[in-house]
PAZAPA-4460 file (N, C-alpha, C; in steps of 0.05 Angstrom, whole numbers, plus 32768, in hexadecimal, padded with zeros to 4 digits):
% residues 258
    n_x    n_y    n_z   ca_x   ca_y   ca_z    c_x    c_y    c_z   seq   type   mol
   89CB   8F43   8756   89E6   8F39   8758   89E9   8F2A   8772     1      M     A
   89F7   8F13   8772   89FA   8F02   878A   8A0F   8F0D   879C     2      D     A
   8A07   8F1C   87B2   8A1A   8F29   87C3   8A2B   8F14   87D3     3      E     A
   8A1F   8EFD   87D9   8A2E   8EE8   87E8   8A46   8EE0   87D8     4      K     A
   8A43   8EDD   87BE   8A59   8ED5   87AD   8A6E   8EEB   87AC     5      I     A
   8A65   8F03   87A9   8A78   8F19   87A5   8A88   8F20   87BE     6      L     A
   8A7D   8F1A   87D6   8A8B   8F1F   87EE   8AA0   8F0A   87F5     7      T     A
   8AA1   8EF4   87E6   8AB5   8EE0   87EB   8AD0   8EE9   87DF     8      R     A
   8AE6   8EE4   87EC   8B00   8EED   87E2   8B06   8EE2   87C6     9      P     A
   8B11   8EF2   87B5   8B1A   8EEB   879A   8B04   8EE3   8787    10      N     A
   8AEA   8EE7   878F   8AD4   8EE1   877D   8ACA   8EFB   8771    11      V     A
   8AC5   8EFC   8757   8ABC   8F14   874A   8AAA   8F0E   8733    12      Y     A
   8A9B   8F23   872C   8A89   8F22   8715   8A9A   8F27   86FC    13      D     A
   8A99   8F14   86E9   8AA9   8F17   86D1   8A9D   8F2C   86BE    14      T     A
   8A84   8F34   86C3   8A77   8F47   86B1   8A69   8F39   869A    15      G     A
   8A6C   8F1E   8699   8A5F   8F0F   8683   8A44   8F04   868D    16      K     A
   8A32   8F00   867A   8A18   8EF6   8680   8A12   8EDC   8670    17      V     A
   8A06   8EC9   867D   8A00   8EAF   866F   89EA   8EB5   865A    18      C     A
   89EF   8EAD   8641   89DB   8EB2   862C   89C2   8EA2   862F    19      P     A
   89C3   8E8D   863F   89AB   8E7C   8642   8998   8E87   8658    20      K     A
   89A4   8E8C   8670   8993   8E93   8687   8996   8EB1   868F    21      C     A
   89AA   8EBF   8684   89AE   8EDB   868A   89BB   8EDF   86A5    22      G     A
   89C4   8ECA   86B1   89D2   8ECC   86CB   89EE   8ED6   86C9    23      G     A
   89F7   8EE5   86DE   8A13   8EEE   86DE   8A26   8ED7   86E1    24      H     A
   8A3D   8ED9   86D4   8A52   8EC5   86D7   8A68   8ECF   86E9    25      I     A
   8A6D   8EC0   86FE   8A81   8EC8   8712   8A99   8EB6   870F    26      Y     A
   8AAF   8EC0   8719   8AC8   8EB1   8718   8AD9   8EB6   8731    27      A     A
   8AED   8EA5   8735   8AFF   8EA9   874C   8B1B   8EA4   8742    28      A     A
   8B2E   8EB4   874C   8B4A   8EAF   8745   8B58   8EA3   875C    29      K     A
   8B65   8E8C   8757   8B73   8E7D   876C   8B90   8E79   8764    30      I     A
   8BA1   8E7C   8778   8BBE   8E79   8773   8BC5   8E5C   8776    31      L     A
   8BCF   8E50   8760   8BD7   8E33   8761   8BF4   8E32   8756    32      I     A
   8C06   8E29   8767   8C22   8E26   875E   8C2F   8E3F   8754    33      G     A
   8C27   8E56   875F   8C32   8E6F   8756   8C24   8E7B   873F    34      G     A
   8C10   8E6D   8733   8C01   8E77   871D   8BE5   8E7E   8725    35      N     A
   8BDA   8E93   871B   8BBE   8E9A   8721   8BAC   8E8D   870C    36      T     A
   8B99   8E7D   8716   8B86   8E6F   8704   8B6A   8E79   8709    37      V     A
   8B5C   8E7E   86F4   8B40   8E88   86F6   8B2D   8E70   86F3    38      E     A
   8B1A   8E6E   8706   8B05   8E59   8706   8AEB   8E67   8704    39      F     A
   8ADB   8E60   86EF   8AC1   8E6C   86EC   8AAC   8E5B   86FA    40      K     A
   8A9A   8E69   8708   8A84   8E5B   8716   8A6D   8E57   8702    41      K     A
   8A63   8E3F   86FF   8A4D   8E3B   86EC   8A35   8E4C   86F3    42      P     A
   8A27   8E57   86DF   8A0F   8E66   86E5   89F9   8E52   86EC    43      C     A
   89E1   8E5C   86F3   89CC   8E4A   86FD   89C4   8E35   86E9    44      S     A
   89C2   8E3D   86CF   89B9   8E29   86BB   89CF   8E14   86B6    45      C     A
   89E8   8E1D   86B5   89FE   8E0A   86B1   8A01   8DF8   86C9    46      R     A
   89FD   8E03   86E1   89FF   8DF3   86F9   89E9   8DDD   86F9    47      N     A
   89D1   8DE4   86EF   89BC   8DD0   86ED   89C3   8DBA   86D9    48      A     A
   89D0   8DC3   86C2   89D9   8DAF   86AE   89ED   8D9C   86BA    49      E     A
   8A00   8DA7   86C9   8A15   8D96   86D5   8A09   8D82   86E8    50      I     A
   89F6   8D8C   86F8   89E8   8D7A   870B   89D9   8D64   86FD    51      M     A
   89CC   8D6B   86E6   89BD   8D57   86D7   89D0   8D43   86CA    52      A     A
   89E7   8D4D   86C0   89FC   8D3B   86B4   8A07   8D28   86C9    53      E     A
   8A0C   8D32   86E2   8A16   8D21   86F7   8A01   8D0C   86FF    54      D     A
   89E8   8D14   8700   89D3   8D01   8707   89D1   8CEB   86F2    55      A     A
   89D3   8CF3   86D8   89D2   8CE0   86C2   89E9   8CCC   86C4    56      E     A
   8A01   8CD6   86CB   8A18   8CC5   86CE   8A15   8CB1   86E5    57      K     A
   8A0A   8CBC   86FC   8A04   8CAA   8713   89F0   8C94   870B    58      R     A
   89DB   8C9C   86FD   89C7   8C88   86F5   89D3   8C73   86E2    59      N     A
   89E4   8C7C   86D1   89F1   8C6A   86BE   8A03   8C56   86CC    60      L     A
   8A13   8C61   86E0   8A24   8C4F   86F0   8A13   8C3B   8700    61      R     A
   89FD   8C45   870B   89EB   8C33   871A   89E0   8C1D   8708    62      K     A
   89D7   8C25   86F0   89CB   8C11   86DD   89E0   8BFD   86D5    63      A     A
   89F9   8C06   86D0   8A0E   8BF3   86C8   8A15   8BE0   86DF    64      R     A
   8A15   8BEB   86F7   8A1B   8BDA   870E   8A06   8BC5   8712    65      A     A
   89EC   8BCD   870F   89D6   8BBA   8712   89D7   8BA5   86FC    66      E     A
   89DE   8BAD   86E4   89E0   8B99   86CE   89F6   8B85   86D3    67      E     A
   8A0D   8B8F   86DE   8A23   8B7E   86E4   8A1B   8B6A   86FA    68      A     A
   8A0C   8B73   870E   8A03   8B61   8724   89F0   8B4C   8719    69      R     A
   89DF   8B54   8706   89CC   8B41   86FB   89DB   8B2C   86EA    70      R     A
   89EF   8B34   86DB   89FE   8B20   86CB   8A0C   8B0D   86DE    71      R     A
   8A18   8B18   86F4   8A26   8B07   8707   8A13   8AF3   8715    72      W     A
   89FA   8AFC   871A   89E7   8AEB   8728   89DF   8AD2   8718    73      A     A
   89DF   8AD4   86FD   89D8   8ABE   86EC   89BD   8AB1   86F2    74      E     A
   89A9   8AC3   86F7   898E   8AB9   86FB   8983   8AAF   86E0    75      I     A
   8978   8A97   86DF   896D   8A8E   86C5   8959   8AA1   86B9    76      P     A
   8959   8AA3   869F   8948   8AB7   8691   892B   8AB3   8699    77      D     A
   8922   8A9B   869D   8906   8A96   86A5   88FE   8AA4   86BF    78      M     A
   8912   8AA9   86D0   890C   8AB5   86EA   8919   8AD0   86EE    79      F     A
   8922   8ADC   86D7   8930   8AF6   86D9   891E   8B0C   86E5    80      A     A
   8904   8B09   86E0   88F1   8B1D   86EA   88E0   8B12   8701    81      G     A
   88E8   8AFC   870D   88D8   8AEF   8722   88D4   8B02   873A    82      A     A
   88BB   8B04   8743   88B4   8B15   8759   889C   8B09   8768    83      A     A
   8897   8B12   8780   8880   8B08   878F   8866   8B10   8781    84      L     A
   8867   8B28   8775   884F   8B32   8768   8846   8B20   8751    85      K     A
   8859   8B13   8744   8852   8B02   872D   884F   8AE5   8734    86      G     A
   8850   8ADF   874E   884F   8AC2   8757   8832   8AB8   8757    87      Y     A
   882E   8AA2   874A   8813   8A96   8749   880F   8A85   8762    88      R     A
   87FF   8A8E   8775   87FC   8A80   878E   87E8   8A69   878A    89      R     A
   87F2   8A51   878A   87E2   8A39   8788   87DC   8A2F   87A4    90      M     A
   87C7   8A1F   87A8   87C3   8A13   87C2   87DB   8A02   87CA    91      P     A
   87E5   8A07   87E1   87FD   89F9   87EB   8816   8A0B   87EA    92      G     A
   8814   8A23   87DE   882B   8A35   87DC   8828   8A4C   87EF    93      T     A
   8812   8A4E   87FD   880C   8A66   880D   8821   8A6B   8823    94      E     A
   8828   8A56   8831   883B   8A59   8847   8857   8A62   883D    95      E     A
   8860   8A56   8827   8879   8A5E   881B   8879   8A7B   8812    96      A     A
   8863   8A83   8805   8860   8A9E   87FB   8862   8AB2   8812    97      F     A
   8854   8AAD   8827   8854   8ABF   883E   886F   8ABF   884C    98      E     A
   887D   8AA8   884C   8898   8AA7   8858   88AB   8AB8   8848    99      A     A
   88AA   8AB6   882E   88BC   8AC6   881D   88B5   8AE4   881F   100      V     A
   889B   8AEA   881F   8892   8B06   8822   889D   8B12   883C   101      K     A
   889A   8B03   8852   88A4   8B0C   886C   88C3   8B0F   886C   102      G     A
   88D0   8AFC   885F   88ED   8AFD   885D   88F6   8B16   884E   103      Y     A
   88E9   8B1C   8838   88F0   8B34   8828   88E9   8B4E   8836   104      L     A
   88D3   8B4E   8844   88CB   8B66   8852   88E1   8B6F   8866   105      T     A
   88EE   8B5C   8872   8904   8B62   8885   891F   8B59   887A   106      N     A
   8922   8B5C   885F   893A   8B50   8852   8954   8B5B   885C   107      R     A
   8956   8B75   8861   8970   8B80   886A   8978   8B74   8884   108      R     A
   8966   8B72   8897   896C   8B65   88B0   8973   8B47   88AC   109      E     A
   8963   8B39   889C   8968   8B1D   8897   8982   8B18   8889   110      N     A
   8989   8B29   8875   89A2   8B26   8867   89B9   8B2A   887A   111      F     A
   89B7   8B3F   888A   89CD   8B46   889C   89D2   8B30   88B1   112      A     A
   89BC   8B22   88B9   89BF   8B0D   88CD   89C5   8AF2   88C0   113      A     A
   89C6   8AF0   88A5   89CD   8AD7   8898   89B6   8AC3   8897   114      G     A
   899D   8ACD   889B   8986   8ABB   889B   897F   8AB2   887F   115      R     A
   8977   8A99   887C   896F   8A8E   8862   8955   8A7F   8864   116      G     A
   894C   8A76   884D   8934   8A66   884B   893A   8A4C   883D   117      L     A
   892A   8A37   8843   892B   8A1E   8835   890F   8A19   882B   118      I     A
   890C   8A19   8810   88F1   8A15   8804   88F0   89F8   87FA   119      L     A
   88DE   89E9   8805   88DD   89CC   87FF   88C3   89C5   87F1   120      I     A
   88C5   89B6   87DC   88AC   89AE   87CE   88B2   899F   87B5   121      G     A
   889D   8995   87A8   889F   8984   8790   88A9   8995   8779   122      A     A
   88B1   8988   8764   88B9   8995   874B   88A2   89A6   8740   123      V     A
   88A8   89BF   8738   8895   89CF   872B   8881   89DE   873C   124      G     A
   8886   89DF   8756   8872   89EC   8768   8878   8A0A   876D   125      C     A
   888D   8A14   8761   8893   8A31   8763   88A9   8A39   8776   126      G     A
   88B9   8A26   877F   88CF   8A2C   8791   88E4   8A3F   8785   127      K     A
   88EC   8A39   876C   8901   8A49   8760   88F8   8A65   875A   128      T     A
   88DE   8A68   8754   88D3   8A83   874F   88D6   8A94   8769   129      H     A
   88CE   8A88   877F   88D0   8A96   8799   88ED   8A9C   87A0   130      L     A
   88FF   8A89   879B   891B   8A8E   87A1   8927   8AA4   8790   131      G     A
   8920   8AA4   8777   892A   8AB9   8765   891D   8AD4   876A   132      C     A
   8905   8AD4   8775   88F9   8AEE   877D   8909   8AFA   8793   133      A     A
   8914   8AEA   87A5   8926   8AF4   87BA   893F   8B00   87AE   134      I     A
   894B   8AF1   879B   8963   8AFB   878E   895E   8B16   8780   135      L     A
   8948   8B18   8772   8942   8B31   8763   893F   8B48   8776   136      N     A
   8932   8B44   878D   8930   8B5A   87A0   894B   8B62   87AB   137      C     A
   895C   8B4E   87B0   8977   8B53   87BA   8987   8B63   87A5   138      A     A
   8985   8B5C   878C   8993   8B6A   8776   898A   8B87   8775   139      L     A
   8970   8B8C   8777   8965   8BA7   8776   8970   8BB8   878D   140      E     A
   8975   8BAB   87A4   8980   8BB9   87BB   899E   8BBD   87BA   141      D     A
   89AB   8BB2   87A5   89C8   8BB6   87A2   89D9   8BA0   87AC   142      G     A
   89CD   8B89   87B5   89DC   8B73   87BF   89E7   8B62   87A7   143      Y     A
   89FD   8B54   87AB   8A07   8B41   8798   89FA   8B26   879E   144      H     A
   89E5   8B20   878F   89D6   8B07   8792   89DE   8AF4   877C   145      A     A
   89DA   8ADA   8781   89E1   8AC6   876D   89CF   8AAE   876D   146      A     A
   89CA   8AA3   8755   89BB   8A8A   8751   89CF   8A74   874D   147      Y     A
   89CA   8A5D   875B   89DD   8A47   875A   89CD   8A2D   8759   148      W     A
   89CA   8A22   8741   89BC   8A08   873E   89CF   89F2   8748   149      N     A
   89C8   89E5   875E   89DA   89D3   876B   89E4   89BC   875A   150      V     A
   89D2   89AC   874D   89DC   8996   873D   89EF   899F   8726   151      P     A
   89E7   89B4   8718   89F7   89BE   8702   8A12   89C9   870A   152      Q     A
   8A12   89D9   871F   8A2B   89E5   8728   8A3E   89D2   8734   153      Q     A
   8A34   89BE   8743   8A45   89AA   874E   8A52   8999   8738   154      L     A
   8A42   8994   8723   8A4C   8985   870C   8A64   8994   86FF   155      E     A
   8A60   89AF   86FC   8A76   89BF   86F0   8A8E   89C1   8702   156      L     A
   8A8A   89C0   871C   8AA0   89C2   872F   8AB2   89AA   872F   157      L     A
   8AA8   8993   8725   8AB8   897B   8725   8AD0   897E   8712   158      M     A
   8AE7   8976   871B   8AFF   8979   870A   8AFB   896D   86EE   159      P     A
   8B03   897C   86DA   8B01   8972   86BE   8AE7   897B   86B0   160      G     A
   8AD3   8985   86BF   8ABA   898D   86B3   8AB9   89AA   86AB   161      N     A
   8ACC   89BA   86B4   8ACE   89D6   86AD   8AEB   89DF   86B2   162      A     A
   8AF3   89F5   86A5   8B0F   89FE   86AA   8B11   8A0A   86C6   163      D     A
   8B2A   8A0E   86CF   8B2F   8A17   86EA   8B22   8A32   86F0   164      T     A
   8B23   8A44   86DD   8B17   8A5F   86E1   8AF9   8A5D   86E5   165      N     A
   8AEC   8A4C   86D5   8ACF   8A49   86D8   8AC8   8A3D   86F3   166      R     A
   8AD7   8A28   86FB   8AD1   8A1C   8715   8AD5   8A2F   872C   167      R     A
   8AEA   8A40   872A   8AEF   8A54   873E   8AD8   8A68   873F   168      T     A
   8ACE   8A70   8728   8AB7   8A83   8727   8A9E   8A77   8734   169      Q     A
   8A99   8A5E   872E   8A81   8A51   8739   8A83   8A4F   8757   170      I     A
   8A9A   8A46   8762   8A9C   8A43   877E   8A9D   8A5E   878C   171      L     A
   8AAB   8A72   8781   8AAC   8A8D   878D   8A90   8A99   878F   172      D     A
   8A7F   8A94   877B   8A64   8A9F   877B   8A54   8A93   8792   173      K     A
   8A57   8A79   8796   8A49   8A6C   87AC   8A53   8A76   87C8   174      A     A
   8A6C   8A7B   87CA   8A78   8A83   87E3   8A75   8AA1   87E9   175      L     A
   8A75   8AB2   87D5   8A77   8ACF   87D9   8A5D   8ADE   87D4   176      L     A
   8A49   8AD3   87C8   8A31   8AE2   87C2   8A25   8AEC   87DC   177      A     A
   8A1B   8B05   87DB   8A0E   8B10   87F3   89F6   8AFF   87FB   178      D     A
   89E7   8AF6   87E7   89D1   8AE3   87EB   89D1   8ACF   87D4   179      I     A
   89CF   8AB6   87DB   89D1   8AA0   87C8   89B8   8A8F   87C7   180      L     A
   89AE   8A89   87AF   8999   8A75   87AC   89A5   8A5B   87A3   181      L     A
   89A4   8A47   87B4   89AD   8A2C   87AC   8994   8A1C   87A4   182      M     A
   8990   8A1A   878A   8978   8A0F   877E   897B   89F1   877A   183      D     A
   8966   89E2   8782   8965   89C5   877D   8979   89B5   878D   184      D     A
   897F   89BE   87A5   8990   89AF   87B7   8985   8993   87BC   185      L     A
   8996   897F   87BA   898E   8963   87BE   8988   8954   87A4   186      G     A
   8987   8963   878D   8983   8956   8773   899E   894E   8767   187      A     A
   89B4   8956   8774   89CF   894E   8769   89D4   8931   876F   188      E     A
   89E6   8925   8760   89EF   890A   8765   8A02   890A   877D   189      K     A
   89F9   88FF   8793   8A08   8902   87AC   8A21   88F0   87AD   190      S     A
   8A36   88FC   87B8   8A4F   88ED   87BD   8A5E   88FB   87D3   191      S     A
   8A73   88EF   87DD   8A83   88FC   87F2   8A8E   8917   87E7   192      L     A
   8A94   8918   87CD   8A9F   8931   87C2   8A8A   8947   87C2   193      W     A
   8A71   8941   87B9   8A5C   8956   87B8   8A55   895E   87D5   194      T     A
   8A54   894B   87E7   8A4E   8953   8803   8A63   8965   880F   195      Q     A
   8A7C   8960   8808   8A92   8972   8811   8A8F   898E   8805   196      K     A
   8A89   8990   87EB   8A86   89AA   87DF   8A6F   89B9   87EB   197      E     A
   8A59   89AC   87EF   8A42   89B9   87FB   8A48   89C2   8817   198      L     A
   8A57   89B2   8826   8A5E   89BA   8841   8A70   89D3   8841   199      M     A
   8A83   89D4   882F   8A95   89EB   882C   8A84   8A05   8828   200      V     A
   8A71   8A03   8815   8A60   8A1A   880F   8A4E   8A22   8826   201      I     A
   8A3F   8A0F   8830   8A2B   8A15   8845   8A39   8A1E   885F   202      L     A
   8A4F   8A11   8865   8A5D   8A18   887E   8A69   8A34   887D   203      D     A
   8A76   8A3B   8867   8A81   8A56   8864   8A6C   8A6B   8865   204      K     A
   8A56   8A67   8857   8A41   8A7B   8856   8A34   8A7D   8872   205      R     A
   8A32   8A67   8880   8A27   8A67   889B   8A38   8A77   88AE   206      Y     A
   8A52   8A72   88AD   8A65   8A80   88BF   8A67   8A9E   88B9   207      R     A
   8A63   8AA5   88A0   8A66   8AC1   8898   8A4B   8AD0   8896   208      E     A
   8A36   8AC3   88A0   8A1B   8ACF   88A0   8A13   8AD8   8884   209      N     A
   8A18   8AC8   8870   8A0F   8ACE   8855   89F5   8ABE   8850   210      R     A
   89DF   8ACC   884C   89C5   8ABE   884A   89C4   8AAC   8831   211      P     A
   89B7   8A95   8835   89B4   8A81   881F   8997   8A79   881E   212      T     A
   898C   8A79   8806   8971   8A6E   8801   8974   8A54   87F2   213      V     A
   8965   8A40   87FB   8968   8A25   87EF   894D   8A1B   87E6   214      I     A
   894D   8A0E   87CF   8935   89FF   87C6   893D   89E2   87C4   215      T     A
   892A   89D1   87CB   892F   89B4   87CA   8915   89A5   87C7   216      S     A
   8917   898D   87BA   8901   897B   87B8   8900   8968   87D0   217      N     A
   8915   8968   87E0   8918   8955   87F6   8911   8962   8811   218      L     A
   8903   8954   8822   88FA   895E   883C   8912   895D   884F   219      M     A
   8912   8970   8862   8926   8970   8877   8922   8959   888A   220      L     A
   8909   8951   888E   8903   893E   88A3   8904   8921   889C   221      T     A
   8905   891A   8882   8903   88FE   887A   891E   88F0   8876   222      D     A
   8934   88FF   887B   894F   88F3   8879   895B   88F4   885E   223      G     A
   894C   88F9   8849   8957   88F9   882D   896B   890F   8829   224      E     A
   8964   8927   8832   8976   893E   882E   8990   893A   883E   225      L     A
   898E   892F   8856   89A6   892A   8866   89B7   8916   8858   226      R     A
   89AB   8901   884C   89BB   88EC   883E   89C8   88F7   8826   227      A     A
   89BB   890A   8818   89C6   8916   8800   89DC   892A   8806   228      T     A
   89D7   893C   8819   89EA   8952   881E   8A00   894A   8832   229      C     A
   89FB   8936   8842   8A0E   892E   8857   8A07   893B   8872   230      G     A
   8A10   892F   8887   8A08   8938   88A2   8A11   8954   88A8   231      D     A
   8A2A   895B   88A0   8A34   8976   88A7   8A26   898C   8899   232      R     A
   8A21   8989   887F   8A11   899D   8871   89F5   899F   887B   233      A     A
   89E9   8987   8881   89CE   8987   888B   89CC   8995   88A6   234      F     A
   89E1   8994   88B6   89E0   89A2   88D0   89DE   89C0   88CC   235      S     A
   89EA   89CB   88B7   89E8   89E7   88B2   89CB   89EE   88A9   236      R     A
   89BF   89DD   8898   89A4   89E1   888F   8990   89E0   88A6   237      L     A
   8996   89D1   88BA   8984   89CE   88D1   8988   89E3   88E6   238      S     A
   899B   89F6   88E2   89A1   8A0B   88F6   898B   8A20   88F6   239      S     A
   898D   8A32   890A   897A   8A48   890C   897E   8A5D   88F7   240      D     A
   8992   8A5A   88E5   8996   8A6D   88CF   8980   8A69   88BA   241      H     A
   8973   8A52   88BA   8960   8A4C   88A4   8944   8A48   88AF   242      F     A
   8931   8A51   889F   8915   8A4B   88A3   890C   8A39   888C   243      Q     A
   8902   8A22   8893   88F9   8A0F   887E   88DB   8A11   887A   244      A     A
   88D3   8A12   8861   88B6   8A14   885A   88B0   8A00   8844   245      V     A
   889A   89F2   8847   8892   89DE   8833   887D   89E9   8820   246      A     A
   887F   89E3   8807   886B   89E9   87F3   885E   89CE   87EC   247      L     A
   8844   89CC   87EF   8836   89B3   87EB   8827   89B2   87D0   248      T     A
   882A   89C8   87C0   881C   89C9   87A6   8828   89B4   8793   249      A     A
   8818   89AC   8780   8822   8999   876B   882F   89A9   8755   250      S     A
   8838   899A   8741   8847   89A7   872B   8837   89BC   871C   251      D     A
   883D   89D5   8720   882E   89EB   8715   8832   89ED   86F7   252      Y     A
   884B   89E7   86EE   8851   89E9   86D1   8841   89D4   86C1   253      R     A
   883F   89BC   86CD   8830   89A7   86BF   8812   89AF   86BD   254      R     A
   8807   89BC   86D2   87EB   89C4   86D1   87E7   89D9   86BB   255      K     A
   87FB   89EB   86B8   87F8   89FF   86A3   87F7   89F3   8687   256      Q     A
   8804   89DC   8684   8805   89CF   866A   87ED   89BD   8665   257      G     A
   87DD   89B8   8679   87C6   89A6   8676   87AF   89B4   8668   258      E     A
***
């Protein structure tokens, strides 16, 4: 008999025994609003069942939350499982691979400081895979990460191309994501309007230390990206918040098809 339980005030042995484990069932009488209410203490086997049920509920809530974050992220199906482990390292991708690996190794510190990466290279060299690998790691850690294809999303943000709710969702995702992948920056049709929108996004994320990962076909040093994004947005990309890495590999997808 559990003497610790019996010595507590108002706790007593009910005289009943659990049919499963044979343990004594204890109870306590508590005065609530002038009425005496009896509360039975679960026996050891029932207590284990309750703990298992609670653990299952927690796991279910965690799985649902992760699924909701993944839906919100809108990572393309092709890159839903992107990871460094599955990245095919071609000649010319080594520096970028190591940069992403180092970034993810210290991701909590990098995310907290708002540090980002700019992955630069030709079409099909694996930039988006590396960027989505970062997003997938962030999602596993519980962050709200998001994929944002720059040409497509800017097109939808233009008045008349999507309803107000959809445009708000697109912009909010770019502004509020814990970590954002801006894919294919510089491939958009440049105008004063697109430059303004890019500046709004990059400046807000810069000021709020929200990390941004960027992929682009345009080099930072040749003036093309500055001309496309505008001077103000380019100044954010050139800040110490970003580490720029070049991929010199040729089109990997085309090689696979040859």
